[in-house]
C-alpha positions in Angstrom: 128.8 18.0 105.4 131.3 15.9 103.4 134.6 16.9 102.0 135.1 17.9 98.4 136.9 15.5 96.2 139.8 18.3 96.1 140.5 19.6 99.5 141.5 22.9 97.9 137.7 23.3 97.3 136.6 22.3 100.7 135.9 25.8 101.8 133.6 26.9 98.8 132.0 23.6 99.1 131.1 24.2 102.3 129.7 27.6 101.9 127.6 26.0 98.6 126.4 23.4 100.9 125.2 25.8 103.8 123.4 28.0 101.1 121.7 25.1 99.5 120.6 23.5 102.8 119.5 26.5 104.0 117.5 27.2 100.6 116.0 23.8 100.4 114.9 23.5 104.0 113.8 27.3 104.2 112.1 27.6 101.0 111.8 24.8 98.7 110.6 22.1 101.2 107.8 25.0 102.3 106.5 25.4 98.7 108.5 28.6 98.1 111.2 28.7 95.3 111.7 26.0 92.9 115.1 27.3 92.1 118.1 27.9 94.1 119.4 30.9 92.2 120.8 32.5 95.4 123.5 29.5 95.6 124.5 29.8 91.8 127.2 31.6 92.1 128.8 29.6 94.9 128.0 26.4 92.9 129.8 28.0 90.0 132.5 28.7 92.0 132.9 25.2 93.5 132.5 23.7 89.9 135.1 25.8 88.5 137.6 25.1 91.5 136.8 21.1 90.9 137.3 21.5 87.2 141.0 23.3 87.8 141.8 20.6 90.4 140.8 17.5 88.3 142.7 19.0 85.2 145.8 19.7 87.5 145.7 16.0 88.3 144.8 15.0 84.7 141.5 13.4 85.8 139.6 15.5 83.5 141.0 13.5 80.5 139.9 10.4 81.9 136.4 11.7 82.6 136.3 12.7 78.9 137.1 9.5 77.7 134.6 7.9 80.0 131.9 10.3 78.6 133.0 9.6 75.0 132.9 5.7 75.9 129.7 5.8 77.1 128.0 8.6 74.8 125.6 5.9 73.0 124.4 5.0 76.5 123.8 8.3 77.5 121.7 9.1 74.5 119.8 5.7 75.0 118.9 6.3 78.5 119.0 9.9 78.5 116.5 10.3 75.6 112.8 10.7 75.3 110.8 7.9 76.9 108.6 5.8 74.9 
């Protein structure tokens, strides 16, 4: 499994990846659960860790600017299909 964008988040990312891959191979691919609820808590922990790390490095501001700059494209590309 690959390392996190933020080294301080590697441990929680590894736990989430392990959970997700187990769910995917043992349940989803066998026609079972379509939602990986059991991994949601770990995903939220990883997301929170990444958000903190990006904010600490000032990268969150750059992401916000990029999202704002591309808002029109997002609406156009993510909107309902014609």
